[in-house]
C-alpha positions in Angstrom: 0.0 0.0 0.0 1.3 3.5 -0.9 2.5 5.9 1.8 -0.3 8.3 0.8 -3.0 5.6 1.5 -1.3 4.7 4.8 -1.3 8.3 5.9 -4.9 8.7 4.8 -6.1 5.7 6.9 -4.0 6.9 9.9 -5.7 10.3 9.7 -9.1 8.7 9.6 -8.5 6.4 12.6 -6.9 9.2 14.6 -10.0 11.4 14.1 -12.5 8.8 15.2 -13.2 7.4 18.7 -12.3 3.9 19.5 -14.9 1.0 19.5 -17.2 2.5 16.9 -18.6 1.1 13.6 -17.6 2.6 10.3 -20.3 2.5 7.6 -19.1 1.9 4.1 -21.3 4.5 2.5 -20.0 7.1 5.0 -16.4 6.2 4.3 -17.1 6.6 0.6 -18.6 10.1 1.3 -15.4 11.0 3.1 -13.3 10.1 0.1 -12.4 6.5 0.8 -13.6 4.6 -2.3 -14.9 1.0 -2.0 -11.7 -0.1 -3.7 -9.6 1.7 -1.1 -11.7 0.3 1.7 -11.1 -3.2 0.3 -7.3 -2.5 0.4 -7.5 -1.4 4.0 -9.3 -4.7 4.9 -6.7 -6.7 3.0 -3.9 -4.8 4.8 -5.6 -5.5 8.1 -6.3 -1.8 9.0 -10.0 -2.6 9.0 -12.1 -5.7 9.3 -15.7 -6.3 8.1 -18.5 -6.3 10.7 -21.0 -7.3 8.0 -22.2 -6.1 4.7 -21.7 -2.3 4.6 -19.9 -1.9 7.9 -16.3 -2.2 9.3 -14.4 -1.7 12.5 -10.8 -1.2 13.3 -9.0 -4.5 13.3 -9.0 -5.9 16.8 -11.6 -3.4 18.2 -14.2 -4.7 20.5 -17.6 -3.1 19.7 -20.9 -3.1 21.5 -24.3 -2.1 20.3 -23.5 1.5 21.4 -20.7 1.6 18.9 -23.3 0.7 16.3 -25.6 3.4 17.6 -22.8 5.9 17.3 -22.4 5.0 13.6 -26.2 5.2 12.9 -26.5 8.6 14.6 -23.4 10.4 13.4 -22.7 8.9 10.0 -26.2 9.4 8.6 -29.6 10.8 9.5 -30.9 7.9 11.6 -33.5 8.6 14.3 -32.8 5.2 16.0 -32.0 5.6 19.7 -32.0 3.7 23.0 -35.3 4.4 24.7 -37.6 3.0 27.4 -36.0 1.1 30.2 -32.7 1.0 28.3 -32.5 4.8 28.2 -33.4 5.0 31.9 -30.6 2.6 32.7 -28.1 4.6 30.7 -29.2 7.7 32.5 -28.7 6.0 35.9 -32.4 6.4 36.7 -33.2 2.8 37.4 -31.8 -0.4 38.9 -33.6 -2.3 36.2 -30.4 -2.4 34.1 -31.3 -3.6 30.7 -27.8 -4.8 29.9 -27.9 -7.0 33.0 -30.8 -8.9 31.3 -29.0 -8.9 27.9 -31.7 -6.9 26.3 -31.9 -3.4 24.9 -34.8 -1.4 23.6 -34.4 0.9 20.6 -36.9 3.2 19.0 -36.9 4.9 15.6 -39.3 6.6 13.1 -42.0 4.5 11.5 -40.6 3.0 8.2 -37.0 3.3 9.3 -35.4 -0.1 9.3 -32.2 -1.1 11.0 -29.4 -1.9 8.5 -28.6 -5.6 7.9 -25.2 -5.3 9.5 -26.7 -4.1 12.7 -29.4 -6.8 12.7 -27.1 -9.6 11.8 -24.1 -8.9 14.1 -24.0 -10.6 17.5 -23.8 -7.7 20.0 -24.1 -10.0 23.0 -27.6 -8.6 23.7 -31.1 -9.1 22.5 -32.2 -6.0 20.5 -35.9 -5.0 20.5 -36.6 -2.3 17.9 -39.8 -0.4 17.6 -40.8 1.9 14.8 -43.2 4.6 16.1 -44.5 8.0 15.5 -46.4 8.7 18.7 -43.7 11.2 19.7 -41.8 13.6 17.4 -38.1 13.0 16.9 -37.0 16.5 17.6 -37.6 16.7 21.3 -36.9 14.7 24.4 -33.3 13.6 23.9 -30.0 13.9 25.8 -26.4 13.0 25.0 -24.9 10.2 27.2 -21.2 10.1 27.6 -19.7 6.6 27.4 -16.1 5.5 27.7 -14.9 6.6 24.2 -17.9 8.5 22.7 -21.4 9.8 23.3 -24.7 8.7 21.9 -28.2 10.3 21.9 -30.8 8.6 24.1 -34.3 9.5 25.3 -34.3 11.8 28.3 -36.1 10.4 31.4 -39.5 11.9 30.5 -39.5 10.6 27.0 -38.2 7.2 28.2 -41.1 6.6 30.6 -43.5 7.6 27.8 -41.9 5.0 25.6 -42.3 2.4 28.3 -46.0 3.2 28.5 -46.3 3.0 24.7 -45.2 -0.7 25.1 -47.6 -1.3 27.9 -49.2 -3.6 28.7 -48.3 -6.1 26.0 -44.5 -5.6 25.9 -44.0 -3.8 29.3 -45.7 -4.5 32.6 -47.7 -1.6 33.9 -46.7 -2.3 37.5 -43.1 -2.1 36.5 -43.8 1.2 34.7 -45.2 2.5 38.0 -42.1 1.4 39.9 -40.0 3.2 37.3 -42.2 6.3 37.6 -41.7 6.4 41.4 -38.0 7.0 40.9 -38.5 10.0 38.5 -39.0 12.6 41.2 -37.0 15.3 39.5 -38.4 15.5 36.0 -38.4 19.0 34.5 -42.0 20.2 34.1 -41.2 22.2 30.9 -39.9 19.0 29.3 -42.9 17.0 30.4 -45.3 19.6 29.2 -43.7 19.7 25.7 -43.7 16.0 25.3 -47.3 15.5 26.5 -48.5 18.3 24.2 -46.8 16.6 21.2 -47.6 13.0 22.2 -50.2 11.4 19.8 -51.1 8.5 22.0 -54.1 9.1 24.3 -53.4 5.9 26.1 -49.8 6.9 26.9 -50.8 10.4 28.1 -53.6 9.2 30.4 -51.4 6.4 31.9 -48.5 8.9 32.4 -50.7 11.3 34.3 -52.3 8.5 36.4 -48.9 7.1 37.4 -47.4 10.5 38.1 -50.3 11.4 40.3 -50.3 8.0 42.1 -46.5 8.5 42.8 -47.2 11.9 44.2 -44.6 13.8 42.2 -44.5 17.5 42.9 -43.4 18.4 39.4 -46.9 17.4 38.2 -48.3 20.5 39.9 -46.4 22.6 37.3 -47.8 20.8 34.3 -50.8 22.6 32.6 -53.2 19.8 31.9 -55.6 22.2 30.0 -53.1 22.2 27.2 -52.9 18.4 26.9 -55.4 16.6 24.7 -56.6 13.6 26.6 -59.2 12.6 24.1 -62.8 11.5 24.7 -64.4 8.4 26.0 -63.1 5.4 28.0 -59.9 3.4 27.3 -59.6 -0.2 28.4 -55.9 -0.8 29.0 -56.5 -4.3 30.3 -59.4 -6.7 30.5 -61.1 -7.3 33.9 -59.3 -4.4 35.5 -60.3 -1.5 37.7 -61.8 1.6 36.2 -60.2 4.9 37.1 -62.9 7.6 36.6 -60.6 10.6 36.5 -58.6 9.4 33.6 -61.2 7.0 32.2 -58.9 4.1 31.9 -59.2 0.4 33.0 -56.0 -0.6 34.7 -54.8 -3.8 36.5 -56.2 -4.3 40.0 -52.8 -4.9 41.4 -51.6 -1.6 40.1 -54.5 0.3 41.5 -53.9 -1.3 44.9 -50.1 -1.1 44.8 -48.8 0.9 47.8 -52.1 0.9 49.6 -52.0 -0.4 53.2 -55.0 -1.5 55.2 -55.3 0.2 58.6 
């Protein structure tokens, strides 16, 4: 390989954090042709992670390194959300990675690339394509060892948990998660609830926040939040909550209550 090409790959690797994925289309956009990429693989500078993606030879990568590539080398909306985001934010002891499972969200119609789906990250990946929340609010950067990625903030993350409830996420666990969110920022909550398009999610969120007795709820203007009309049966054979017109599990309604 020529000195020029060696210098070029050195400059690339020096400019990027460790333990991240390099997408082939992005490398091409940076001036590294498919032929040059092949030479770098043959010379053991890079190794294939799958069709359309590479890593530094010898690098150990996690799903976060894949997230970094999706978020910074393109226009992907895919992000860790729900319980996974809460775990990355240190908001919960329900650490998703401990159970070898991560939850990702992205825009409806946005598929994960084949290299991400086919690579063994050492964790089970659940990916949901949704539009119940816009993709321009409710995010925060989380600093990892070598780089940072965008994840849902705490308010958006609990809304994502409720989006999955009760089929993919137990409502009682959602309440336990909500109990720990005693410092949500009312302005952020307000913005997300006003933009949220799921009546079920909004009603459940307000019910759980009220049940948890969070003070920040007093600063949320409910008059600006569309809670829809009519009843919503969240579960069968549950208990009806008249204020929010939802039918919820009996064990959730009775959770925390003590007989005198």
